[in-house]
N, C-alpha and C positions, 0 to 999 in steps of 0.2 A: 246781453241777457237773452236767454229764450223766451221765445213767445208766449208761451206759456205762464209763465212768471211773471210777463209784463201784461199781462191779460187780467190775471188776477190783481196785481197790483191796483191797476188803473180802475177796474171794479171797485175792488173797497174803497179807491178814491172818489168815486163820482157818488158812488153810496155816502159816503162819509160827509164832504165839502161841496156847496156851492160851486167854488174856483178852487183851482189847486194848480198851482204854478210850479214845476221842479226847477231847481234852481243846481242841484248838482247831483250826482250817481255817483258811488264810490262803490267796488267793490273789495269786500274783504275774505281774505284766504287765511283758514287757521287750521291747524294741523302740525304732524314732528315736521323736524328741520328739513329731513329726508323726502319728504313728501312734499312741503313746499318748495325747492330746488327742483323737481321735477314737474312742478304746475308752472314753474317759472321757464322752465328749456320747454315746454310743450304744452304752450297758452290755451292751443286747439280744444283741446280736452281735460275734463276734471280728475285729475287721478285719484287712486284710492287714498283713503285717507284722510283726504283735504274738505275741510269743510265752507262752502260759499256762502256769505252772507254781501246782500246790498242795503248800503246804507244812502238814505235818500234824504237833502234839505228842500225845500220846498214851502213856499209863501201860499196861505191857505186862508178861505175865509167862508165859516159857514154859513148859512141863511140870516141869522139871527143875531151874529157877531161880527167883529172886528177882525181885520185880519189880522193874521200872526204865520211866526217865522217858525217851524218845525222839523225837526232830525226825524226820521223813522231807521228801524233798521228789521228788514225783511230778511227771511228765511228764503233759500235756494228755490222752496215751490211758490215765495209768497205771499207768505205769513206772517202778520206784523210781531215781531219779537219784543221791538222796544219802542217807547214816543216818548222825546222830552222835545220842552219847547225851550226856544233859543232867545234869552231874553238880552239885551245891549246896556250893558251898564252908563249911567250918565257919569261923563267926566267935566269938569269945569273948565279945561284947556283943549284948543283944538289940537286935533290929533291929524297927522299928515300921512 
């Protein structure tokens, strides 16, 4: 992740939440099949026609609230595209 994108995301999280712990970061590439194949073969630079997004799963806590598990989708320049709350379903049986 570029430093400028990382700084933008970090600034947003510091302004929005009292505590934010990142659990997972995933890069998403979208574009034509040809452009994506070129991106996979040359990962050091972003190919033309490929859109990069970052999916981040984090545990957050607001100053006045309980902890939540959230999933954010950020653009390549660090702008928030989507936010969703991860909810766990209650189960009557133990899952292993």
